[in-house]
GUVO-689922 format. One record per residue (C-alpha): residue number from 1; z, y, x; residue in three letters. Coordinates in steps of 0.001 Angstrom, whole numbers, plus 500000, padded with zeros to 6 digits. Each point is the difference from the previous one (the first is absolute). Example, Ala and Ser with C-alpha at 12.3 -4.5 7.8 and 13.67 -1.06 7.14 Angstrom:
BEGIN
1_507800_495500_512300_Ala
2_499340_503440_501370_Ser
//
This chain:
BEGIN
1_533114_564063_484511_Met
2_500831_496919_502040_Arg
3_497449_498009_501843_Asn
4_499879_496586_498372_Arg
5_500435_498395_503407_Glu
6_503478_501649_500049_Glu
7_501905_498897_496905_Pro
8_502982_502112_499017_Pro
9_503415_498890_501045_Glu
10_501425_497547_497521_Gly
11_496590_498814_498787_Asp
12_499789_496320_499208_Ala
13_497430_499346_502708_Asp
14_500150_496297_500729_Gly
15_501569_499124_496648_Ala
16_498285_497387_497840_Pro
17_496838_501374_498441_Gly
18_500075_503179_502123_Val
19_497766_500563_503020_Ser
20_498217_502773_501846_Leu
21_496230_500263_499830_Ser
22_498072_501188_503033_Pro
23_497389_502725_499559_Pro
24_496445_499109_499139_Gly
25_500486_498566_496522_Gly
26_497887_500816_496959_Leu
27_502048_503075_499120_Leu
28_499513_501299_503525_Asp
29_496264_499372_499783_Val
30_499804_501924_496715_Leu
31_502319_502758_501306_Ala
32_501346_500704_496479_Val
33_501475_503488_499942_Gly
34_502705_501216_497595_Ala
35_500108_503581_498627_Val
36_502636_501234_497511_Val
37_499606_503264_498005_Leu
38_502633_501796_497941_Asp
39_499280_501158_496476_Glu
40_498395_503207_501295_Arg
41_497593_498136_502253_Gly
42_501720_500712_503297_Arg
43_500115_497300_502689_Ile
44_503528_498661_500457_Val
45_499223_496727_501882_Leu
46_497297_499376_502580_Trp
47_499833_496550_501679_Ser
48_498762_499341_503545_Pro
49_496956_498227_498514_Gln
50_499204_503213_498105_Ala
51_499994_501777_503322_Val
52_497454_497466_501295_Glu
53_497792_500288_496908_Leu
54_499958_503805_499495_Phe
55_500834_501377_503433_Gly
56_502837_502315_498811_Tyr
57_503369_499511_501603_Ser
58_503108_499767_497821_Ala
59_500968_503575_500991_Glu
60_496577_501216_498932_Glu
61_500022_498185_496662_Ala
62_503569_499982_498674_Leu
63_500758_502822_497511_Gly
64_496379_500960_499474_Arg
65_498025_499593_496814_Tyr
66_497870_496888_500277_Ala
67_496972_501231_498029_Ala
68_498961_502967_502158_Pro
69_500907_498091_503180_Leu
70_498105_496787_499310_Met
71_497514_500487_497146_Val
72_496617_501667_500316_Pro
73_499717_503090_497792_Asp
74_497525_498467_497574_Glu
75_502424_497161_499173_His
76_503259_501944_499640_Ile
77_499759_500341_496189_Glu
78_499447_496242_499604_Leu
79_502878_499209_502305_Val
80_502377_502266_498088_Leu
81_499033_498357_496705_Arg
82_500579_496512_501441_Leu
83_503314_501159_501509_Phe
84_501068_501286_496595_Asp
85_499188_496612_498374_Gln
86_502126_498209_502556_Val
87_502951_502381_499806_Met
88_499986_500822_496255_Arg
89_498779_496757_498504_Glu
90_501074_497499_502704_Gly
91_496497_498570_500177_Arg
92_499084_498372_503324_Ser
93_496665_500768_501532_Trp
94_497954_497999_502485_Ala
95_496684_500844_501540_Gly
96_498025_501573_502804_Val
97_500309_503686_500695_Phe
98_498605_502281_502723_Pro
99_502719_501446_502248_Val
100_499793_502912_502426_Lys
101_501420_499084_503387_Cys
102_501398_502262_502677_Lys
103_496859_499691_502131_Asp
104_497898_501345_497117_Gly
105_498433_496709_499034_Arg
106_499995_498828_496408_Val
107_500792_496262_499776_Arg
108_500009_497707_497009_Ser
109_503485_498583_499517_Met
110_501208_497237_497714_Glu
111_503029_501158_497965_Phe
112_502671_498382_497871_Arg
113_502023_502729_498232_Asn
114_503107_499487_497867_Met
115_503066_501917_498733_Arg
116_503470_499448_501476_Leu
117_503486_501319_499122_His
118_502923_500684_502251_Asp
119_503646_499265_499115_Val
120_500196_503248_498069_Asp
121_496908_499221_497952_Gly
122_497820_502561_501732_Ala
123_496322_498891_500009_Pro
124_497908_499547_503127_Tyr
125_496431_498875_500593_Ala
126_499465_497140_502513_Leu
127_496596_499621_501536_Gly
128_499085_496913_502051_Leu
129_496826_500588_501905_Val
130_497730_498245_502473_Thr
131_496577_500527_501473_Asp
132_497369_498876_497507_Arg
133_497612_498584_502672_Ala
134_502783_497952_501583_Thr
135_501130_498684_496618_Leu
136_496473_499027_498996_Arg
137_499494_498227_503326_Glu
138_503180_498003_499476_Val
139_499018_499205_496410_Glu
140_496553_498924_501132_Arg
141_501412_497788_502755_Asp
142_502446_498463_497553_Leu
143_497257_499346_497463_Ala
144_497747_498502_502629_Phe
145_502837_497844_501291_Ser
146_500830_498794_496528_Thr
147_496389_499172_499193_Leu
148_499513_498387_503379_Leu
149_502971_497721_499473_Ile
150_499306_499226_496366_Gln
151_496296_499299_500440_Gln
152_500189_498318_503408_Ser
153_498814_496360_500071_Pro
154_502685_499499_502634_Met
155_503467_499153_498735_Gly
156_502425_502807_500890_Ile
157_503768_500181_499577_Ala
158_502621_502525_501037_Val
159_503604_499007_500671_Met
160_503086_502114_500516_Asp
161_502442_499569_502870_Thr
162_501868_497357_497981_Asp
163_496739_498011_499992_Leu
164_499552_500317_496279_Arg
165_496622_500597_498427_Tyr
166_499558_503577_498797_Val
167_496263_499876_499403_Ser
168_497269_497376_499732_Val
169_496351_500390_499117_Asn
170_498029_497794_497574_Pro
171_498228_498184_502824_Ala
172_503302_498702_501351_Leu
173_501060_498622_496628_Thr
174_496694_498149_499801_Arg
175_500379_498597_503503_Leu
176_503539_498671_499735_Asp
177_499914_499271_496273_Gly
178_503148_502049_499271_Val
179_499930_502941_497586_Gly
180_500915_503573_500903_Glu
181_503272_499977_498037_Glu
182_501074_496796_501739_Glu
183_499545_501772_503351_His
184_501677_503371_499503_Leu
185_503598_500160_501170_Gly
186_499895_496445_501327_Arg
187_499828_498468_503459_Thr
188_497650_497360_501350_Val
189_502671_497401_499249_His
190_499637_500827_496305_Asp
191_496206_499927_500042_Val
192_498802_497378_502487_Leu
193_500792_496286_500436_Pro
194_502938_499318_502302_Ala
195_497999_498883_503039_Ala
196_497687_503010_499844_His
197_502884_502370_499223_Ala
198_502024_499023_503073_Arg
199_497083_500568_502345_Lys
200_498998_503248_498276_Ala
201_503552_501386_500045_Asp
202_500295_499405_503754_Ala
203_496739_501867_500656_Val
204_500923_502895_497696_Leu
205_503399_500498_501626_Arg
206_498511_499899_503476_Gln
207_497418_502680_499150_Val
208_502644_502163_498282_Leu
209_502324_499785_502998_Glu
210_497487_500374_502829_Thr
211_497261_502070_498425_Gly
212_497441_497703_501615_Glu
213_497344_499006_497436_Pro
214_498902_496430_499351_Glu
215_496240_499892_499545_Ile
216_497840_497255_498487_Asp
217_502614_497309_499517_Leu
218_498300_496975_498461_Glu
219_501914_498526_497076_Val
220_499000_496862_498126_Leu
221_500821_500196_496299_Gly
222_500522_496323_499259_Gly
223_503392_500548_498294_Glu
224_499353_503316_498308_Thr
225_499332_500488_496271_Pro
226_496483_501107_500926_Ala
227_499234_496344_500711_Gly
228_499005_497821_502866_Lys
229_497017_500469_502236_Gly
230_500435_503735_500614_His
231_500544_501764_503307_Ala
232_501101_503613_500415_Trp
233_500105_502509_502806_Ser
234_503218_502038_499828_Val
235_500717_503200_501927_Ser
236_503362_501783_499970_Val
237_500850_503414_501420_Tyr
238_502903_502377_499674_Arg
239_499813_503280_498082_Leu
240_501857_502817_501762_Asp
241_500678_503577_498911_Asp
242_499085_503012_502120_Ala
243_503167_499555_501990_Gly
244_499291_496382_500787_Gly
245_502590_498602_497613_Gln
246_498978_496786_498152_Pro
247_499074_500474_496368_Leu
248_498996_496382_499429_Gly
249_497116_497643_500628_Leu
250_496392_499798_498988_Ser
251_498465_496567_499532_Ile
252_496293_499268_499685_Ser
253_498660_496610_498946_Val
254_496365_498868_500200_Thr
255_498564_496742_498691_Asp
256_498377_498287_502997_Ile
257_499501_496608_498383_Thr
258_496287_499960_500795_Ala
259_500620_501030_503596_Arg
260_502794_497447_500335_His
261_497836_497194_498644_Lys
262_497148_501010_502291_Ala
263_502393_499985_502960_Ala
264_501298_496578_498985_Leu
265_496466_498681_499697_Gln
266_499108_501467_503389_Ala
267_503120_498454_501546_Glu
268_499261_496663_498370_Gln
269_496443_500187_501310_Ala
270_501321_500822_503473_Arg
271_502435_497087_499857_Gln
272_497236_497715_498746_Arg
273_497742_501002_502880_Leu
274_502879_499573_502425_Ser
275_500721_496584_498541_His
276_496363_499000_500300_Leu
277_499843_501273_503567_Ala
278_503096_497962_500846_Glu
279_498480_496983_498280_Ala
280_496866_500322_502128_Ser
281_502174_499654_503091_Val
282_502435_497364_498781_Arg
283_497723_497653_498040_Ile
284_497612_497706_501834_Gly
285_501628_500099_503431_Thr
286_499048_496345_500445_Thr
287_497510_497524_498601_Leu
288_502793_497830_498659_Asp
289_499718_499612_496224_Leu
290_503729_499717_499251_Glu
291_500919_502839_502359_Gln
292_497406_502301_498405_Thr
293_501324_499194_496524_Ala
294_503554_500748_501118_Arg
295_498933_503314_501534_Glu
296_498517_500981_496627_Leu
297_503212_499063_498186_Ala
298_502176_501883_502500_Glu
299_497991_503229_499698_Ile
300_500732_500110_496250_Thr
301_503791_499505_500228_Val
302_501929_502094_499106_Pro
303_497594_502933_499619_Glu
304_498005_498384_497203_Leu
305_502016_496997_498837_Ala
306_503344_498276_500448_Asp
307_498466_496521_500015_Ile
308_496483_499173_501168_Thr
309_498129_496713_500173_Ala
310_496522_499294_501337_Val
311_498237_496985_498495_Asp
312_496456_498910_500789_Val
313_497811_497551_498191_Leu
314_500166_496648_501723_Asp
315_496233_499696_499694_Ala
316_499606_503156_502108_Ala
317_502072_498484_502777_Val
318_497944_496790_499877_Arg
319_496710_501928_499855_Asp
320_499075_498883_496497_Gln
321_498682_502051_497039_Pro
322_502850_502154_498741_Val
323_498715_501422_496712_Arg
324_502005_498683_497049_Ile
325_499397_500510_496257_Pro
326_502681_502039_498253_Glu
327_501083_497111_497785_Glu
328_500576_497519_502832_Glu
329_502889_499322_502344_Thr
330_499857_500998_503639_Ala
331_501386_498419_503143_Thr
332_501810_502457_502260_Phe
333_501532_499744_503430_Arg
334_503077_502167_500636_Ala
335_499542_501841_503298_Leu
336_502762_502606_500136_Ala
337_503104_501243_498197_Leu
338_501940_503135_500988_Val
339_503046_501494_498251_Thr
340_501798_503257_500684_Asp
341_503390_498301_499727_Tyr
342_501384_496490_499375_Pro
343_499248_499115_496385_Thr
344_499764_496935_497766_Val
345_496466_501121_499180_Ala
346_498951_498465_503324_Ala
347_500941_496572_498630_Asp
348_497609_500573_497107_Ala
349_496998_500212_502334_Ala
350_497987_497076_501332_Asp
351_501079_498987_503524_Pro
352_497746_501289_502747_Gln
353_497099_497656_500651_Gly
354_500465_498087_496759_Gln
355_496996_499356_497777_Val
356_500610_500389_496252_Ala
357_497913_500090_496850_Arg
358_500444_503092_497811_Tyr
359_499181_499903_496316_Ser
360_497441_502347_498491_Ala
361_502814_501838_498141_Glu
362_501636_501186_503202_Arg
363_499281_503622_500789_Leu
364_499099_499277_503617_Val
365_497396_497486_498806_Thr
366_498533_502588_497659_Arg
367_499927_502473_502896_Cys
368_497886_497771_502259_Val
369_497847_498719_497115_Ala
370_499021_503509_498913_Thr
371_500168_501670_503383_Gly
372_502003_502819_498365_Gln
373_503585_501255_500441_Pro
374_502551_498779_497465_Val
375_502943_502339_499423_Ala
376_503112_499627_497850_Val
377_501800_503341_500435_Pro
378_502976_498909_497893_Ser
379_500660_496258_500190_Val
380_501379_498390_496845_Arg
381_501680_496615_499803_His
382_496874_498320_498687_Glu
383_497959_501488_502876_Asp
384_502070_498139_502597_Leu
385_498539_496687_498857_His
386_496534_501310_500883_Lys
387_501194_501260_503382_Ile
388_502131_497029_501108_Ala
389_498799_496465_500722_Arg
390_502517_498303_497660_Asp
391_503079_500564_497812_Glu
392_502403_499829_502932_Arg
393_498021_502574_501963_Ser
394_499845_502298_496953_Ala
395_503799_499829_499732_Ala
396_500351_500855_503691_Leu
397_497713_503031_499624_Leu
398_502061_501144_497016_Ala
399_503205_499671_502052_Arg
400_498397_501953_502838_Ala
401_499229_502852_497595_Gly
402_496213_500012_500220_Val
403_498968_502849_497710_His
404_496460_500846_501121_Ser
405_497130_497835_501242_Tyr
406_496601_500524_501586_Leu
407_497387_497547_501291_Ala
408_496852_501178_501763_Val
409_497137_497806_501239_Pro
410_499163_499435_503640_Leu
411_496252_500610_500082_Ile
412_497937_499778_503168_Ala
413_496218_500071_500203_Arg
414_499761_499682_496218_Gly
415_502127_496860_499856_Glu
416_503490_499720_498487_Val
417_502225_498247_502526_Leu
418_503368_500258_498284_Gly
419_502510_502542_498762_Ala
420_502687_502405_501161_Leu
421_503039_499484_497747_Asp
422_502443_502961_499725_Leu
423_503339_500232_498182_Lys
424_502591_502746_499639_Arg
425_503710_499431_499522_Thr
426_502091_502714_501680_Arg
427_497219_502570_499955_Asn
428_500526_501461_496506_Pro
429_496479_501356_499533_Lys
430_497398_497911_498204_Pro
431_496669_499370_501685_Phe
432_497606_502789_499038_Asp
433_496329_500794_500490_His
434_500541_501458_503481_Asp
435_501908_496887_501064_Asp
436_497120_497849_498795_Thr
437_497486_502077_501968_Ile
438_502092_499740_503176_Leu
439_500544_496253_499536_Ala
440_496267_499444_499485_Cys
441_499163_501995_503133_Glu
442_502526_498056_502061_Leu
443_498803_496714_498545_Ala
444_496362_500899_500663_Gly
445_500639_500782_503649_Arg
446_502223_496983_500483_Ala
447_497546_497698_498220_Ala
448_497379_500670_502656_Val
449_502543_499136_502698_Cys
450_501047_496879_498090_Ile
451_496367_499026_499574_Asp
452_499405_500515_503714_Asn
453_503003_497793_500759_Ala
454_498747_497420_497503_Arg
455_496508_500009_501485_Leu
456_501423_499845_503491_Tyr
457_502128_497002_499039_Arg
458_496905_498278_498654_Gln
459_497954_500845_503091_Gln
460_502872_498979_502251_His
461_500300_496682_498207_Ser
462_496254_499398_500254_Ile
463_499889_500897_503676_Ala
464_503082_497940_500794_Leu
465_498583_497020_498142_Thr
466_496721_500449_501857_Leu
467_501749_500225_503331_Gln
468_502291_497034_499396_Arg
469_497020_497953_498881_Ser
470_498339_500738_503322_Met
471_502994_499070_502125_Leu
472_500275_496412_501177_Pro
473_502487_497554_498614_Thr
474_502908_499946_502482_Pro
475_499286_497264_502509_Ala
476_502456_497176_500244_Thr
477_501350_498579_503221_Thr
478_497527_497596_501604_Ser
479_500318_497527_502785_Ala
480_498963_502634_502529_Arg
481_501204_503307_498575_Leu
482_502791_501520_497975_Arg
483_498786_503021_497986_Ile
484_501749_502451_497647_Ala
485_498544_503068_498330_Ser
486_500943_502833_497679_Arg
487_498146_502682_498134_Tyr
488_501832_502890_498307_Gln
489_498222_502808_498133_Pro
490_500982_503618_500429_Ala
491_503004_501532_498228_Gly
492_500019_500210_496205_Ala
493_498824_503612_499981_His
494_496934_499577_502217_Ser
495_496702_498174_499840_Glu
496_499404_496693_501751_Ile
497_498402_499966_503427_Gly
498_497388_497904_501761_Gly
499_502171_497813_502226_Asp
500_499105_496329_500385_Trp
501_500572_496934_502119_Phe
502_498165_496723_500381_Asp
503_500444_496591_501665_Val
504_496696_498199_500652_Leu
505_499498_496459_501271_Glu
506_497247_499879_502624_Leu
507_498208_497258_501893_Glu
508_501689_498099_502820_Glu
509_503418_500338_498302_Glu
510_500068_503725_500673_Arg
511_501544_502466_497523_Thr
512_499018_503639_499404_Ala
513_502738_502468_499028_Leu
514_498950_503325_498429_Val
515_502002_503068_498960_Val
516_498248_503175_498827_Gly
517_500630_503342_498315_Asp
518_497350_501972_498094_Val
519_500505_503758_499918_Met
520_500810_501428_496566_Gly
521_501372_498445_496858_Ser
522_499065_498886_496535_Gly
523_497184_497849_498677_Val
524_497491_501202_502600_Asn
525_502289_499058_502865_Ala
526_500682_496598_498441_Ala
527_496266_499390_499498_Ala
528_499202_500997_503597_Thr
529_502775_497725_501196_Met
530_498481_497116_498032_Gly
531_496574_500579_501498_Arg
532_501381_500179_503538_Leu
533_502022_496841_499464_Arg
534_496903_498177_498785_Thr
535_498003_501291_502947_Ala
536_502765_498928_502405_Thr
537_500050_496502_498549_Gln
538_496234_499738_500419_Thr
539_499998_501299_503569_Leu
540_502930_497788_500976_Ala
541_498111_496857_498921_Arg
542_497210_500960_502416_Leu
543_502457_499343_502823_Ala
544_499489_503510_501375_Leu
545_502404_501396_502577_Pro
546_502563_502501_498635_Pro
547_498183_502970_501546_Thr
548_496723_499039_498305_Asp
549_501741_499515_496667_Val
550_501451_503541_500206_Leu
551_496641_501441_501095_Arg
552_498264_498538_496944_His
553_502855_501123_497707_Leu
554_499652_503510_501449_Asp
555_496344_500095_498980_Gln
556_500771_498634_496529_Ile
557_502834_502455_499406_Thr
558_497794_503001_500746_Thr
559_498194_499502_496680_Gly
560_503124_499520_497881_Leu
561_502267_502415_498107_Asp
562_502626_500478_501371_Pro
563_498264_499470_503312_Tyr
564_502948_499916_502431_Phe
565_502242_497039_500693_Ala
566_502140_498544_502757_Thr
567_499982_496300_500760_Cys
568_501635_497455_502298_Leu
569_498049_496776_500556_Tyr
570_501509_497054_501894_Ala
571_498754_496470_500684_Val
572_502553_497365_500987_Tyr
573_498916_496946_501964_Asp
574_502723_497313_499874_Pro
575_498402_497972_502758_Arg
576_500481_502793_502510_Arg
577_503092_501477_498279_His
578_498235_503338_500231_Gln
579_499158_502744_497541_Cys
580_497122_502478_500513_His
581_500733_503295_498276_Ile
582_497855_503102_499379_Ala
583_501016_503263_498273_Ser
584_498039_502663_498110_Ala
585_502470_502859_500005_Gly
586_502807_497784_498691_His
587_503699_499942_500946_Leu
588_500799_497472_502760_Pro
589_501293_496565_499021_Pro
590_503368_498717_501191_Val
591_500499_496868_502077_Leu
592_503441_498372_499712_Val
593_500283_497293_502687_Pro
594_502183_497018_499237_Ala
595_501905_500906_503156_Arg
596_499843_503674_500731_Gly
597_499888_503507_498585_Glu
598_497555_501073_497285_Pro
599_497299_502344_501228_Arg
600_497026_501955_498741_Leu
601_496716_498490_501135_Ile
602_498023_502621_501845_Glu
603_496439_500093_498704_Leu
604_497065_502317_500437_Pro
605_500500_502180_496943_Thr
606_496350_500069_498998_Gly
607_498524_502347_497430_Thr
608_500658_499446_496278_Pro
609_497319_498279_497963_Leu
610_497439_502364_498547_Gly
611_499845_502392_502959_Ile
612_496893_498256_501324_Gly
613_499172_499003_503593_Gly
614_503584_499171_500899_Gly
615_501012_497693_502814_Val
616_502659_497371_499321_His
617_501505_497980_502836_Gly
618_501586_496536_499756_Thr
619_503295_499023_501623_Val
620_501064_496363_500467_Pro
621_503653_499307_499252_Val
622_501846_496770_500762_Asp
623_501631_498648_496857_Leu
624_502173_496952_500571_Asn
625_501787_497833_497439_Pro
626_502979_501865_498619_Gly
627_498544_503413_500815_Asp
628_499480_502410_497115_Leu
629_497059_502383_499439_Leu
630_500625_502877_497555_Val
631_497063_501889_498471_Leu
632_500610_502869_497569_Tyr
633_498575_503196_498510_Thr
634_501370_503515_500486_Asp
635_501758_500006_496621_Gly
636_502707_497791_501523_Leu
637_501192_502458_502616_Ile
638_498585_503460_499376_Glu
639_502106_502624_498212_Thr
640_499599_503730_499514_Arg
641_503185_500785_501912_Arg
642_500094_497660_503013_Asp
643_497962_499800_503180_Asp
644_497720_496956_500094_Ile
645_501318_498941_503434_Glu
646_503556_499990_498683_Asp
647_498972_497868_497063_Arg
648_498239_497515_502285_Leu
649_503230_499728_501998_Asp
650_501860_499235_496771_Val
651_497476_497255_499241_Leu
652_500572_498448_503422_Leu
653_503773_500159_499537_Asp
654_499701_498204_496658_Leu
655_497882_497255_501588_Leu
656_502297_499495_503000_Arg
657_502383_497591_498180_Pro
658_497024_497945_498809_Val
659_499132_498718_503473_Ala
660_501031_496361_500170_Gly
661_501862_500139_496663_Ser
662_499766_497481_497202_Ala
663_499066_502677_497452_Asp
664_496938_499202_497939_Ser
665_497029_502338_500109_Leu
666_500543_500757_496306_Glu
667_503503_501252_500750_Glu
668_498652_502092_502845_Thr
669_497405_501583_497686_Cys
670_502669_500887_497488_Asp
671_502323_501382_502679_Arg
672_497291_502292_501393_Leu
673_498998_501308_496587_Leu
674_503609_500592_498952_Asp
675_500820_501884_503170_Ala
676_496828_502001_500500_Leu
677_498430_500422_496594_Arg
678_500851_503116_497971_Asn
679_499637_499253_496240_Pro
680_498526_503470_499487_Glu
681_497511_499607_502840_Asn
682_496580_501362_499114_His
683_498136_497268_501894_Asp
684_499613_496274_499445_Asp
685_500933_497311_502528_Val
686_498344_496841_501279_Ala
687_502104_497766_502260_Leu
688_498849_496791_501699_Leu
689_502148_497756_502241_Leu
690_498668_497013_501969_Met
691_501777_497538_502299_Ser
692_498406_496955_501717_Pro
693_501818_496716_499480_Thr
694_498396_497988_502793_Glu
//
């Protein structure tokens, strides 16, 4: 007999449909032996598997009677009767029979017996035999495998090497919505939608070629017959025979829709938290109302909306009651508009800063009236008229492709301030419940920042009004003196300070010049400044020397809040053309002679007001007609980047051309402020210029 690994010469090995099988297949596992008996019961054929099963070599078995060799004595009569039925009547027999092996053991063997004839018509008995225990084990494994596949809740399919389905279980047909008959013999291109089929075919071929499994591939079933909203985990591995040759593929499919949805929800929650964390950093960077509104709009585009507007009730900006009945109109002020891309929808919005009245039918009005979100997931044509301000704006929104709308109220400290207006055009998804939650959380956080900016604006306005009311009316040029003054509050994003100046007429034609700076900012600083100015006016009218005025102001300041201030107090006597100057921790004034170089007047620095017990010296300075005396606060020259000495040098350089020039003092004030003042400076400025005329 030839070994099957060595085909006979001339065999069609390699021809279509013909191939060699390596050892280890099912027949090898069963070790099916073949025994042929002649009509007298002698063994005439003994296969190698028979040698393995019974232990007798071919030389020991061939030519001998099978019954005495292989059958226990007590079963010989039965065996002969069965042999006679096969040979005489041609009846096949199948069953289990005890067999005596060479080693003396009696083993139960599974037999299939049948009659054969040779070319001459002579009868023979063929017996196919295998070990009963091995056969039962294989049958049990096969039964278990079949039940496991058929009853498994996991979808299972087997494919051949041509990637055609050869077996599918009921669970798979339920998962993909395709019946068993529609699977068998077909490929994925015949069963799945085109997009899914192309991806699946690429994975299947890769696994078949490489033998590397693909485990837990997540597949979304939006296009499959099983319907939308499902997610599956698919694993593919190659089935190989005992020799490592591919037999096909096994595919397992598990419905992971619940897991997928939970993962999506977790990811959405993570993104929402990330968005909120980013909003906490990006919104409210300043106390500017418009800037805060724009920061809110920018944080929502494009993650939440394609077009975002922030509108606040005009009453909230003007610090008036903002509650409106649902059936009434509302007056809004547009603060910000942000779009993800250039779009005609921007022309449908109110211009930034414009005040407009919205009817009660508009959705944004309903939003602020009720204090509740208003959502239109799918915008219809008739809805646009409730979203837009007029017919033209509705047409522009239609052209822009607005298909989903959401308005959420801006609520801070229990008060509705306005609304966050969101629209989607390119983003195909409608606003859903999660979007509404995120928008409300963003709006809630931003509303507090907007309210802070609104309250700051109100406080800033009050403090600025208070401070301006306490400053003197700019003095006009008199027969003896030319005077010019300026006051500028701090930059738009900071509170006002406590800077002030004053020009006081005293007895004997003398004039007192005062410049001061209260530490801190806001209403308290402005109030302290007002009290110090009043005290200075009172002390000046007592004709006290500058040092005594500062000493009394020092005592007064100690009981105030804030309780630190710097001050420069000067008294000009036109009869002597002399000015007596004292300083309480203030920057030195500048003298610009009519003929000469500008210079800083050296004064005893003195301690700031409020320290208590300070000593303040007085310095007399000659001030002739045409000379210029410049008094100022630190907001004019101080910056966060430059050295104070360098800035004082810049001030002197700017004043150098003034000496002996025909420039008016007003022009000089403007030139100094333009050159030295930073619009974003966080400190206010008081500037006072005085020049004797005679």
